C-alpha positions as CSV (number, residue, x, y, z in Angstrom):
1,G,16.0,-0.5,-12.7
2,P,12.7,1.3,-14.3
3,V,9.7,1.9,-12.3
4,E,6.6,0.5,-14.2
5,A,3.6,2.4,-13.4
6,E,1.0,0.0,-14.9
7,P,1.8,-3.0,-12.5
8,L,2.0,-0.7,-9.7
9,L,-1.5,0.6,-10.3
10,R,-3.0,-2.8,-11.0
11,A,-1.4,-4.2,-7.7
12,A,-3.2,-1.7,-5.8
13,A,-6.5,-2.4,-7.3
14,A,-6.0,-6.1,-6.6
15,L,-6.0,-5.6,-2.9
16,M,-9.7,-4.4,-2.5
17,P,-11.2,-7.7,-1.7
18,A,-8.7,-7.7,1.6
19,F,-10.3,-4.3,2.5
20,R,-13.8,-5.1,1.9
21,A,-13.5,-8.0,4.4
22,Y,-12.2,-5.3,7.1
23,G,-15.7,-4.0,7.1
24,P,-17.3,-0.7,5.9
25,V,-15.2,1.8,7.7
26,I,-11.7,0.3,6.7
27,N,-13.1,-0.4,3.2
28,A,-14.2,3.3,2.9
29,A,-10.7,4.7,4.0
30,A,-9.1,2.1,1.6
31,V,-10.8,3.2,-1.2
32,K,-10.3,6.8,-0.4
33,D,-6.6,6.4,0.2
34,L,-5.7,3.5,-2.2
35,I,-7.9,3.9,-5.0
36,G,-8.0,7.7,-4.6
37,N,-4.2,7.8,-5.1
38,E,-4.3,5.2,-7.8
39,K,-7.0,7.3,-9.7
40,K,-5.1,10.4,-9.3
41,L,-2.0,8.7,-10.7
42,R,-3.8,7.5,-13.6
43,N,-5.6,11.0,-14.3
44,L,-2.2,12.7,-14.1
45,G,-0.7,10.3,-16.8
46,A,0.8,7.2,-15.1
47,G,0.0,3.8,-16.5
48,R,0.3,4.7,-20.3
49,G,3.1,2.3,-20.9
50,A,5.6,4.7,-18.8
51,H,8.7,3.4,-17.9
52,A,10.9,5.7,-15.7
53,R,14.1,5.4,-14.1
54,D,13.4,8.4,-12.2
55,I,9.8,8.9,-10.7
56,R,10.0,12.6,-11.8
57,S,10.1,11.3,-15.5
58,L,6.7,9.4,-15.2
59,P,4.2,11.5,-17.3
60,L,3.2,13.2,-14.1
61,V,3.5,17.0,-13.8
62,D,4.0,18.6,-10.5
63,E,4.4,22.3,-10.1
64,D,5.0,21.7,-6.6
65,P,5.7,17.9,-5.5
66,T,5.5,19.0,-2.0
67,L,1.7,19.7,-2.1
68,P,-0.5,17.3,-0.4
69,D,-2.5,16.8,-3.7
70,S,0.5,16.4,-5.8
71,A,1.0,13.1,-8.1
72,T,4.4,12.8,-6.2
73,R,2.5,12.8,-2.8
74,A,0.0,10.2,-4.2
75,L,2.7,8.0,-5.5
76,F,4.5,8.3,-2.0
77,W,1.4,7.2,0.0
78,L,0.3,4.4,-2.4
79,N,3.8,2.9,-2.0
80,R,3.5,3.2,1.6
81,I,0.2,1.6,1.6
82,L,1.3,-1.3,-0.7
83,L,4.5,-1.5,1.7
84,Q,2.1,-2.1,4.7
85,I,0.0,-4.6,2.9
86,A,3.2,-6.5,1.5
87,A,4.6,-6.4,5.3
88,T,1.0,-7.9,6.3
89,F,1.2,-10.7,3.8
90,E,4.8,-11.5,4.8
91,S,4.0,-11.6,8.5
92,L,1.0,-13.8,7.9
93,V,3.1,-16.2,5.8
94,A,5.9,-16.2,8.4
95,D,3.6,-16.4,11.5
96,R,1.1,-19.1,10.7
97,D,-0.5,-18.7,14.1
98,G,-0.4,-15.0,14.2
99,T,-3.7,-13.2,14.2
100,V,-4.5,-10.9,11.2
101,V,-4.7,-7.9,13.6
102,A,-1.4,-8.8,15.2
103,C,0.3,-9.2,11.7
104,A,-1.4,-6.1,10.2
105,T,-0.3,-3.9,13.6
106,R,3.3,-4.9,13.1
107,A,3.1,-4.1,9.4
108,Y,1.6,-0.8,10.2
109,E,4.5,0.2,12.8
110,R,7.0,-0.9,10.4
111,T,5.9,1.0,7.3
112,M,3.4,3.7,8.2
113,S,3.2,4.8,11.9
114,T,6.1,7.1,11.5
115,Y,4.5,9.3,9.0
116,N,1.5,9.5,11.2
117,T,0.6,12.1,14.2
118,P,0.0,10.4,17.6
119,P,-3.7,10.7,17.1
120,Q,-3.7,9.2,13.7
121,R,-1.5,6.4,15.0
122,A,-4.1,5.6,17.8
123,F,-7.0,5.8,15.4
124,A,-5.2,3.3,12.9
125,K,-4.5,1.0,15.8
126,M,-7.9,1.2,16.7
127,L,-9.3,0.4,13.2
128,L,-6.7,-2.4,13.0
129,R,-8.5,-4.1,15.9
130,V,-11.6,-4.8,13.7
131,V,-9.7,-6.6,10.8
132,P,-11.2,-10.0,10.2
133,D,-9.6,-13.2,11.4
134,R,-7.6,-15.4,8.9
135,A,-10.9,-17.3,8.0
136,G,-12.5,-14.0,7.1
137,L,-9.6,-13.0,5.1
138,V,-9.2,-16.0,3.2
139,A,-12.9,-16.2,2.5
140,C,-12.9,-12.7,0.9
141,Y,-10.5,-14.0,-1.7
142,G,-12.8,-16.8,-2.4
143,F,-10.8,-19.5,-0.7
144,E,-11.4,-21.8,2.3
145,R,-8.2,-22.2,3.8
146,F,-4.8,-20.0,4.1
147,D,-2.8,-22.5,2.5
148,D,-4.9,-21.8,-0.7
149,L,-4.6,-18.0,-0.2
150,E,-0.7,-18.2,0.6
151,P,0.3,-18.7,-3.2
152,V,-1.7,-15.7,-4.1
153,C,0.0,-13.5,-1.4
154,Q,3.3,-14.9,-2.7
155,H,2.6,-14.2,-6.2
156,W,1.4,-10.3,-5.2
157,L,4.6,-10.1,-3.1
158,K,6.9,-11.1,-5.9
159,A,5.1,-8.9,-8.6
160,A,4.9,-5.9,-6.1
161,R,8.4,-6.0,-4.3
162,P,10.6,-4.7,-7.2
163,V,8.1,-1.8,-7.8
164,C,7.8,-0.8,-4.2
165,E,11.5,-1.1,-3.7
166,S,12.3,1.1,-6.8
167,I,9.8,3.7,-5.7
168,S,11.3,3.6,-2.1
169,R,14.7,4.0,-3.5
170,F,13.7,7.0,-5.4
171,F,12.2,8.8,-2.1
172,D,15.1,7.7,-0.3
173,T,17.4,9.4,-2.8
174,H,15.0,12.5,-2.9
175,P,14.2,13.0,0.8
176,E,12.7,16.4,-0.1
177,L,9.9,14.6,-1.8
178,K,8.7,12.5,1.1
179,T,5.8,13.4,3.2
180,P,7.4,15.0,6.2
181,R,7.2,13.0,9.5
182,P,5.3,14.7,12.2
183,R,7.5,16.0,15.0
């Protein structure tokens, strides 16, 4: 199905309370990566009512889509980050006794780690050890119990899943546009 840019960009912005709960270091990284990629895509034309069957036909012009600063790379990384958050939310819902650290680390391993170098993986895992507990995560969204936050997580997952899957399928069918995995 078509990839709708605007819901993807809104989904990215809606995640910021979770990152604020992780403290200033992770919040700063999230603002730089997540919001930076979201802004880059908006500045390059995404989110203006565009619907595309192929990511390349979004109104994003890349002379070289393999460059680190290209819109294609921004979309790739934004999608990977959203996949990691989705995997974290899924894990938190499925494993009611799991810590946020454990759920977020499993999600990172599943979605992002293979695109990072060994030092980047070590740093990411170190950062993930400082994420809040469930109560802290729940509080940053303005709730008192995880049971109250769970429907928000489920709603976000339902809305984000088709867009993320569509973007993932695009990159799977155009592997030359994926960020290369370190050797």
